[in-house]
C-alpha positions in Angstrom: 97.8 121.6 111.3 99.6 118.5 111.9 100.7 117.0 108.5 100.9 113.4 108.8 100.7 110.8 105.7 99.5 107.6 106.0 102.1 105.5 103.9 102.1 102.1 102.6 105.0 99.2 101.1 104.1 96.1 99.5 106.4 93.3 99.6 106.0 90.0 97.8 107.4 86.7 96.6 106.9 85.7 92.6 104.0 83.1 92.6 105.7 81.5 88.8 109.3 80.2 89.2 109.5 78.2 85.9 112.0 79.3 83.4 110.2 77.4 80.5 107.0 79.7 81.2 107.0 82.7 78.4 108.1 86.0 80.4 104.7 88.0 79.6 102.9 85.4 81.5 105.4 85.3 84.4 105.4 89.1 84.3 101.1 89.0 84.4 101.0 86.4 87.5 102.9 89.1 89.5 101.0 92.1 88.3 97.7 90.2 89.3 99.0 88.7 92.7 100.4 92.7 93.6 96.2 94.0 92.2 94.5 92.6 95.7 97.6 93.9 97.5 97.0 97.5 95.9 93.6 97.5 96.3 93.9 96.6 99.9 96.2 99.6 100.4 93.8 101.3 98.8 90.8 100.4 100.9 93.3 101.0 103.9 93.4 104.4 103.4 97.0 104.4 102.3 98.1 108.1 100.8 101.7 107.1 99.1 102.3 103.5 98.4 105.5 101.8 96.8 106.0 98.4 95.1 109.2 96.6 95.3 112.0 96.8 93.0 110.6 95.5 89.2 108.0 94.5 91.1 105.7 92.9 88.1 108.1 90.3 87.6 111.1 88.1 89.3 114.5 90.0 90.0 116.3 88.0 86.6 119.3 89.8 87.0 121.5 86.9 88.6 121.4 85.4 85.2 122.6 86.6 81.7 119.6 85.2 79.8 118.7 87.7 77.2 115.0 87.0 76.9 114.2 88.9 79.8 115.1 92.0 77.5 111.2 91.6 76.9 110.3 92.1 80.2 111.3 95.8 79.5 108.2 98.8 78.4 108.4 102.3 78.2 108.0 104.9 81.0 105.1 106.0 81.6 103.4 102.5 79.5 101.2 99.7 79.6 101.9 99.5 83.1 101.3 102.9 84.3 98.4 102.7 82.2 96.9 100.0 83.9 97.9 101.5 87.7 97.0 105.2 87.2 93.2 104.3 87.6 93.7 102.5 90.5 96.0 105.5 92.0 93.0 107.8 90.9 90.0 105.7 92.6 91.9 105.6 96.1 93.4 109.0 95.8 96.5 107.2 96.1 100.5 108.3 95.0 102.1 105.5 94.1 106.0 104.5 93.6 105.5 101.6 90.9 109.0 100.4 89.7 109.5 99.0 86.1 112.1 97.7 84.0 112.5 100.3 81.2 113.2 100.4 77.7 113.8 104.0 76.8 114.5 102.5 72.9 116.3 99.1 70.8 119.4 98.0 73.3 118.6 101.0 76.1 117.0 100.0 79.0 116.8 101.2 82.9 116.0 100.1 86.1 113.1 102.7 87.0 110.8 103.5 89.3 107.5 105.8 87.9 106.1 108.0 90.3 102.3 108.7 89.8 100.4 111.4 92.0 96.8 110.7 93.2 94.9 111.7 90.6 96.6 109.3 88.7 98.6 111.9 87.1 102.2 110.9 86.2 104.9 112.9 87.8 107.8 111.5 86.3 110.5 108.8 87.1 113.7 108.1 88.4 116.4 105.8 87.0 118.6 103.8 89.2 122.4 105.2 89.3 124.3 102.8 91.0 124.5 99.5 89.0 126.5 96.4 90.4 128.3 94.1 88.0 129.0 91.0 90.2 128.2 87.2 90.2 124.7 86.9 91.2 124.2 90.9 90.2 125.0 91.1 86.6 123.0 94.0 86.0 125.4 96.1 83.9 124.1 93.1 81.5 120.6 94.6 81.8 120.9 98.2 83.1 122.7 101.3 81.9 123.3 103.8 84.7 120.6 106.4 85.6 121.4 109.7 83.7 118.4 111.1 85.1 120.1 112.5 88.9 118.2 112.8 92.1 114.4 114.0 91.3 111.9 114.9 93.8 108.1 114.7 93.4 105.8 117.0 94.9 102.9 114.6 95.7 99.6 115.9 96.6 100.3 114.3 100.4 104.5 114.7 100.3 107.4 115.8 98.5 109.1 112.4 97.6 112.4 110.9 96.3 113.1 107.3 95.0 116.7 105.2 95.7 116.9 102.1 94.1 118.1 98.7 95.7 122.3 99.3 95.5 122.1 102.9 95.3 121.7 102.6 99.4 124.9 102.2 100.0 125.5 105.9 98.5 125.1 108.5 100.6 125.8 111.2 97.9 122.5 110.6 96.8 120.8 110.2 99.7 121.9 113.5 100.4 121.4 115.1 97.0 117.7 114.0 97.6 117.4 115.9 101.1 119.2 118.9 99.2 116.3 118.7 96.9 113.9 118.7 99.6 112.7 115.3 99.9 110.4 114.8 102.8 110.5 110.8 102.4 112.4 108.7 100.1 111.7 105.4 98.9 114.4 102.6 98.2 112.8 99.2 96.8 115.1 96.6 96.3 115.6 93.3 96.0 118.2 91.5 98.3 119.0 88.5 99.7 120.8 87.0 103.0 124.6 87.2 102.9 126.6 89.4 102.6 124.7 92.5 102.9 122.1 91.2 105.2 123.2 93.0 108.1 123.8 96.3 106.5 119.6 96.2 106.2 118.8 98.1 109.3 121.9 100.3 109.2 122.7 102.3 106.4 118.9 103.2 105.5 118.6 104.5 109.6 121.8 106.6 108.6 120.3 107.7 105.6 117.4 109.1 107.8 118.8 110.7 110.2 121.9 112.4 108.1 119.1 114.2 105.9 115.9 114.5 108.4 113.5 112.7 106.6 111.7 109.4 106.2 112.7 106.2 104.5 110.6 103.5 103.2 112.6 100.9 102.7 111.7 97.6 100.4 112.3 94.2 99.6 110.8 91.0 98.1 110.6 87.7 99.6 111.1 83.7 99.1 113.6 82.0 96.4 113.0 82.5 93.0 114.5 79.6 90.5 116.1 79.1 88.2 118.4 81.5 89.7 118.6 80.6 93.0 120.3 83.4 93.9 119.8 83.4 97.6 116.7 84.1 99.9 114.7 87.1 99.6 114.3 88.2 103.2 111.7 90.7 103.6 111.7 93.1 106.3 110.3 96.0 104.8 109.9 98.7 106.9 109.8 102.4 107.5 112.6 104.5 109.5 111.9 108.0 111.3 114.0 111.4 110.5 115.4 110.1 114.0 116.5 106.9 112.6 113.8 105.0 114.3 112.4 101.8 113.0 108.3 102.5 113.2 106.9 99.6 111.5 108.5 96.6 109.9 107.0 93.7 107.8 108.2 89.6 108.1 110.5 88.0 106.6 109.1 85.7 105.0 105.2 86.6 104.0 103.8 88.5 101.2 102.6 91.9 102.8 101.6 95.4 102.8 103.5 97.3 106.0 101.9 100.2 106.6 103.1 103.4 108.9 101.6 106.6 110.1 104.4 109.1 109.3 104.5 112.7 111.2 106.2 114.6 108.6 106.5 117.9 111.3 109.1 115.8 112.8 111.1 116.3 110.0 111.4 119.8 110.8 111.9 119.0 114.7 114.8 117.2 114.2 116.2 119.0 111.5 115.8 122.3 114.0 117.7 120.0 117.1 120.7 118.8 114.7 122.0 121.4 111.3 123.5 118.9 109.7 122.7 120.9 106.4 123.2 124.3 108.1 126.7 123.1 108.7 127.8 121.6 105.8 131.4 122.2 104.0 130.6 121.8 100.5 133.7 123.9 99.5 135.7 121.5 101.0 133.8 118.6 99.4 136.0 119.1 95.9 137.7 115.6 96.8 134.3 113.8 96.4 133.8 114.3 93.1 137.3 113.8 91.3 137.9 110.8 89.4 
C-alpha cells in the first residue's frame, strides 16, 4: 500500500508591531491569528502541520531588549497544552516552534513535537546560533544540547532543523541517518544576504539525504526592529530536489502538499549516498 502523507506549513505576519504593548498581549494576538489557520489545516485533512520559528510572537532577535525573556515558557508548557487538544481533534501531528525557558537564565529556540493523538513526543533545540548585527540570537538562546532526534509520528518519522541550522549539512545528514523521512525547518529570514540560498540549500539537503523538507518562512515587516522583509515562500521539496508546493512572498498562508513516502526508497536505491559514505575518512570534520 502506498504511503502518502498530507502535510502543511503555516506562514504568517505578526499582527501587533508596537513595542509599547505588553509582551503577553503581542503573543496572545499571534496565537489567536494562528488558531483559525491551524483549524483550517485540520479541516482540510492535514496529517502533519508545522508552524514558523517562534510562531507565537515576533522575531525579536534583531534587538537586545530583555523584556522578551518574558516570552519564554517551559516546553512542554502552556502553548503545547493549548494545542494538544486541537491535534487530537483533527488527528494531526504538529511541529510547534517556541521560545523555551528551561530555568532562570537558560533559554533555547525549540520545536515541540506532538503526535496525532495530541501526545507530546519530545523536542529539538536549535543547534547553530548566529551572532551578527540584526541576528543577536546568542543574547537570547543557548546552543541546543539534544542532538538531532527524530520522532515517530503516526504518519511518518520526522525531524526538525531550525532556521540558521539550514546552512549546515552535518545536522541534515544526521537526521537522515537517524531515519527522518520529512525534515521541517521553521525559519524567520529576511530578504538580502541569504535569500538566493533559500531554494538551494534545502533542496540540496533533500537530495543528499533522500527525504522531504518542509521549509517555512514568515511574511511581512516587524517593527520596531525593521530588520527587513520576511519573504515567505514556504515550500515542500521532495527527495529529488523538486519543489512540489510553494507559498507566496507576502500573504498569510497554509501551504499543503501530498508527500509520497515511497519515493524516498526509490530515490535512495538510485542514489546510494548512504551506502557510499566514508565515515572513516571524515575525522577532520569534527576536529576543532
